[in-house]
N, C-alpha and C positions, 0 to 999 in steps of 0.2 A: 472523441478526444482529438484535439488538434495536434499538429506536429509540435507546436510550442509547448503544450502541456506535457506531451510525451517526452520531450527533451528535458524539461524541468524535472520530471519524475526520474528520468535516467540519471541526471546529475545528483539528485537527492540520494538515490540508492548508492551511487559511487561515493558520495560524501559520507554516508552512514557506514560504508565499508572501510573508511579510513583514508580515502583519496583526498589529499590536501588541495590539489589543483581544482578538483570538482567543488570542494567547499568554498574556495576563493571565487570561482566563477558564480556560484550561487549567491554569495554575498554581493558581488558586483551587480548581478541582475536585480537583486532586491533593492540595492541602493538606487539603481537607475529607475526602478518602478516607483520608489518613494519620491524621487525628484519629479516624476511625471504626475503622480497622484499622491499629494501629501496626506490624504486621508487613509491611505493604505497602512494598516497596522499589522503587527506581527501575529495578532490573533486570527487574521484572515488567511494566513498561510498555514496549511495543514499538511502533515506528512503521515501517511499510513504505511506501516511496515507489516508485511505478512510473512510468516515463517511456516513452512509445512513440516510438521513433526511426525515422525514415524511412531505409531503406537508400539511397535516392537522394540524401539530403541529411543527412549526419551532423553538420553544423555546430552544431546546438543541443546535441547530446550532448557534443561536444568542448568547447563553451563551459561547460556545466554541470560537467564534470570538470576545468575549468581547464587543458585541454590546448591550447586555442586562444584567441585574442583577436580581437575585432571592432574593426577600425581604421576611423576616419572614419565612425562609426555613422550620423550624420545628413547625410552627403554622398552625392551620386549615385555616387561611386566607392568605396563601402564594400568592405572586404576582410576576409577571415578569414585569419589567419596562425597557424601553429603556434608553440607556445612553444619556446624553445631547449632546455630540458631534455628535451622529448619527442624532438626531432630528435637530440639527443646519445644518448639511449637507443637509438633506432632504428639509429643508426650503429654503436653498440657491439655490437648484435646481428647485424650483417652478417658478422662474422667474417672469413673469407678472401675473401668476395665483394666485388666492386668495382662501382661505378656508372660508366657512361660519361659523357662531357661533357654530353650533353643531360639525362640524369637528374640530374646534379649541379646544373645550372642550375635545374631544376625544384625541387629541394630548397632551394636558397638562396633562390629567389623565394618559396617558401611559408613560410619561417622569419621570425618576427616581428623578432628581432634576431640576424642571422647572426654578428655580432661576438662574441656570448657563447658560441657553440658551439665546442668544442674539436674542430676538424676533423682527420681522420686524416692521416697522412703522405702517403698516396697521393692525396689530394685535389688535383685539378689547377686548379680555379677559384680566382680571387682571392677572399679571404674578406672 
């Protein structure tokens, strides 16, 4: 990897983290490259983002993928709750399998807004 490639990767990471100045510099570099080489298209520019996820704590990955939300972020009773669409998809994948009352309680407690989930007919708990 050349120093130029390393610098571009560094700028891309900063831009992805929300640094506006890095985003502006990347756009300037791309504009300059297009002037020098008009055949250079956006499809030739690739960005690879890698996140290391701890198997013991998947909360960060779930939040990045918009599968979970952090409630009460600045309170001592912070909670991570699953989005209703994710719970709905998981229930749809169950097929003929059923959850017992204790498992149902766990699912409802882990869902951010249980009222938005279309619960199956066999569901026993109050929704």
